[in-house]
N, C-alpha and C positions, 0 to 999 in steps of 0.2 A: 606490568600487569595491572589492569584496571579492576578495582574491587567494586562490584556493582550490587545494588539491591533490586530485587524484583518486586514490583508493586502490582498486585493482582495475580492470583495463582490458580486461575481456572485452566481450562484446556489449553488456551493459547499461551498463557503465562508459563505453563509447564513445558510447552513446545520450545519457547525461547530459552528457558533454562537448559533443557535437555540437549539443545544444539551445541552448547559450548562447555557445559560443566564437566570438568575432568578431561577435556579434549583440546582446549585452547591455551595458547601461551600468552594471549593478549587480554582476555577478560575472564573473570570468575565471579560467581554470585556468592556473596558472604552473608547477606541478610535479605529480609523480605518482610512484606506486610500484605495482609489480605483481609477482606471482610469475613471470610469463612475460615478463621484461624484453626479451629478445631479439626476441620476436614483436611487441612494442609499440614498439620503438625508432623505426622509420620513421614510424609513425603519430604518435607523440608529437612527434618533431622537426618534422613538417610543420605542427603546430599550436602550436609554440612552448612545448611542455611539457617541462620539465627533469626527466628521470627520475632518481630517487634509488634507492639500493641497498636501502632498508628503510623501513618505516613510522616507525621511530624517527628516521631521518635527516630525514624530512619534519617530524616534530614538533619537532625541534631548530632548525628554520629560523625565525628571528624575522620574516622577511618574509612568511610564510604566515599568513593570518588564519583560515582554516577548512579542514577536511578533509571530503571527500564519500566515504562508504564504500559501495562496490559490491563487497563481499567476501562470503565464505561466511557463512551465517547464524550459525553458532556462534561466529564471531569478533567479532560486533558488540558484545556487552557489554564485553568486555575492551578493544576499540579505542575505544569511547566513553569509558571511564574514563581511558585513556591520553591521549586528546585533551583531556579536561577538565583533567587534571593539568598538561598543557602549555599550558593557556590558549587552546586553539583551539576556535572554534565548530565544531559537527559536524552534518552531515546524513547520516542513515543510511537506506540502502535497506531496504524492508520484507523480512521481518518485523523489527521493532525488535530483539527478542532472542527467545530460545526458551523462556524460563520467566518467570513473573511475578516470582520473587525476583530474577532478574538484571535485569529491567526496572526494578524499584524501585531497585536499586543503581545502575544507569546514570543514571536520572533524578536520584538524590541526588547523584551525582558532578557532573553538569552544573549542578545548582542551587548546590551548594557553591562551584563554580568561577565562577559567574556567567556562564556561556557560553550561547549560543543553541543549542537542540537542534531539529533538523528531521527529519521522517520522510517517506519517499517513497511517500505515497499520492496520486499525481498526479490520480486521478479526482475528488478533492475540488475541484479547480480548474477543472473543466469548466463552461462556462456552463449547460449543461442540468442538471447536478447542482445548481448554484446555484439555478436556477429551481425544481427539485423541493424543495430545502431550504426555500425561501421559502414554497412552497405548504403544506408540512407545518406550518411554524411559525406561519403565519397562519391555520391551521385550514381551508384551502380544500378539503381532502379529507374534512373531518368527523372523526369518530372513526376512528382508524386501526385496521383489523382485522388486516392481515397484510402483510408485505413478502416478496418473493422475488427472489433474484439468481442469475444464471448467468454463468459465465465459462468459456470453453474455448479450447484452443490445441493445435497439433499437436506441441509440443516433445517430448512423451514418445515420439513415434514415431522421433525422431532422436537422442536423447541415449543414448549407450552406457553400459553398466554400467561403473562404475569412476570416472566423473567425480563431482565433489562434489555436483552437483545431483541425482544419482540415489542418493546415500547416504541410507538411511532415517532416519538421525539428523539430517541437514541438511534433509531434505524429508519429514517424517512426514505421514501422512494424505494421500497422493497429491498433488493439486494445491493443497493449502491454502496452503503457503508462497509459491508462485508466483502463484496466482490468487485463491484463496478469501479470503485475508486482506483483499484489496481490498473484497470484498463485505461482510465483517465490519466494516471501518472505516466504510463508508457507512452501515451499519445503526446503529452506535454514534453517528455524527454526527447522524443524523436522529431516532433513537428512544431514545438513552440506553443505560444498562447492560443487558447480557444476563445473565440469572440462571441459565439451564440450557441444555444442548445434548444432542442425541443424534446419532450419526454412524454411517454405514456407508461403508467405503472398500475398494474391491476392484480387483484387477488383471484387465484384459480383453485389452489389445493391446500395451502398451509393451514393447519388447525388453528393457529393463532389469529387467523383472519388478516394478518399483515400482508401487504402486497408481496407477491412472489415472482412476478414476471414483469420486468422493467426493460424497456427499449428506449434508446436515446439517439437522436441525430445531432451531429456536432459540426460547426463551421470554424475553420482555423483562420487566424489573422493573416497568415501567409497565403490563403486562398484555397487550400485543399478542404476536403470534407471527410467526415468520419461517421461511424455508427457503432453502437455498443448494445449488447444484450446481457443482462444479468438475471439469472433464475435461481431460486432457492428451494425448488420443490421437484428436482429431478436428479439424475445421476451426475457425478462430477465430470466436467469437461472444461477445456481451455483452448482457445484459438485466438491468435493475433496475426493479422495479415495486412500487408502494405502493397497496394497496387500502383505501379508506376509505368511510364511510357516505355521502359526497357524490360519490363517483366514484373512479376509479382512474387513476393516471398511470404512465407507463413511459418509460424511456430504453433505446434499442436501437441496434444496430450495433456492430461491434468498436471503432469510434472514438467511441462515445457520441453520434453526430451527430443521431440522431432522437429527438425528444421528443413525446409525445402525452398529452393529458388527455381521459379519457372521463367526462363528467359523468353522475351518476345522475339518473333522472327525478325531477321535483319532486313527482309524485303517482303513485299506483298505476297509473293508466291514461294517464299523460302520454306523449307521443311522446318517443323518445330524441333527445337533442340531439347534433349532430355533434361529433366530437372536435376539440380544439384542438391544432394541431401546430406544431412549430418545428424547423427544420433548422439546425445549426451545424457547418459544415465547417472543417477545418484549425485546430482549436483546439490550440495547443501547450501541453499541460498539464505536460509535463516542464520546459519553460522557466519556466512560471508558478510551479511549486513551488520551483525553485531561486532565482528572483528574489525570491519571498516570503521564503525563508530568508535571503537576503543582506540584504534590507531590514530584517528583524528583527535581524540581527547588527549592523547599523549604527545601531540604536536606533529603528527605525520600529515599525510595528504588530507585535504578537507573532505568531509563527508560528501559523497557524490550527488546528493540532492540539495541544490542551493536553496537558500531561504526563500527567494522569490518564487521558486517553483512549489515549495510547500504551501505558500500563501495562495498561489494561483489554483492549485489543486482544490483547496477548500472553496475558493470563489466559484469554481466550476460546479462542485457538488451543490453549493448553495443555489446556483442558477437552475440546476437540474431539479432540485426539490421544488423550487418555485414553479418550474415549467410543467411539472406533472399534472396532467389533466387540463391544461389550458388550450391545447390544440393550436399553439403558435410558438415561434421562437422567442426565447428570453435572452437578452444581452448579458454577457458575463461582466461583472464589475472588475475592471482591470486597474483601478486606482486612478 
């Protein structure tokens, strides 16, 4: 059983804790630290979480095996390095860091210390995403032509100006850090490195005046293309689709519950075959990613997001931020 500390106890920090506390045989939260300690005191006490005064105090505790970071994006690189120096395994909420250079440094710190590094792209752990991954890798979709992804949420309608999530330095290019990076990670997982991007990101409705409508075109090193849409001022939605020469497949619904494969006709005049569908309800992908991290920390299978993909995801985000408003493609720094 991995004994972990939660760092940052806002909405998502509590989601991470709630996914495993009292439910998992592989990880439990025994301690925590947050900037809003008074607001978290009753919550932490009810779950047996001992609140500490600082991140440094958590790292000094030899009884803690790992830290889980649900902290502002710009803090991640420094906090990963500190955890590595203290010999703690570390799970980081996305985005991993905010620049490729800092991502390289964070990975190097983890490797040098011999700790397990996990990253919070929970959609990789959904059964429907696993099915789509298998189809792509077995060639069941034929030659992949294009993939497209959509994520939307209403958070931009309610976040006031002045909180860290509406700071343009913490959340550049609208919904990319909160939503779009999940789509980028899925694309890297299925299709490999992205070599160039173009982006437009505009403000339409969010009271904070932060961009809330962001669209991206992507070009893969292997030759395919992609598109991405992230919106933070509308109802929740999710779609990830892959179009190939043998048909197209998609995952839809905010919880990724619906999967469908639409096969292409075998001949020019052949009748269309009916789609193949699958419904997967109540998949707890947050618990799955934390348990995978804990198992890796205990010497089991490696965490399924390799270090090079963590770095490349940040490099793609960095290129998208650079490309916003330039009306041209920007080359991704691939080292």
